[in-house]
N, C-alpha and C positions, 0 to 999 in steps of 0.2 A: 228141428224147428228152433228158430230164433227166440231168444227169451224177451222178457218185458222191455229190459235195458236196450236190446238189439233193435227192438221194433220202434222204440222211442227214438234211438238215435237214427234210424233210417228215415222216419217220418221228419225229424228235425231238418235232416239235409235235402228233403224235397222241396220244390217250389211251394207247396200248400204250407209246409211247416215253417218255411222262411217266412211266408206271410204271416202265419199265427204268430210267430216269435216277434216280428216287427210290431204287429197289433200289441201285443203284450207290453212290448217295451214302451210304445207311445200311451198306452194307458197308465203304464206304472209311473209315468213322468209327469203325469197331470197332477197339479197341487189337489185338486177336488178327491181325486181318488187316493192319493196319498192319506189324506185326512181321514176317509173312510176306513183306510186299512189300520191306520193307528188307533182308531176308535174301537174297531173290532179287536185288535191286539190287547188295549188295555182291558176290553170286556172279560176277554178269555183269561187273563192274568189274574182278574177279579173272581175267577172260580165261576165260571158260567154266566157271566153277566150280572151278577148280583150287585147291587149298589155298595159303594164303600162304606165303612162303617164309621159314624161319626163319635169322636170322644166325649 
């Protein structure tokens, strides 16, 4: 039985996988989605979304 990576690789090379990859690339290139991702990353970097401390 193929491992997880093998299954993912097989899906990625299938027509459905290619459609999913194209849709993900399109979503990632949208400026609004990029802003959402940046906001999420900054929240995670602040230890779980806690507001930053003010000195």
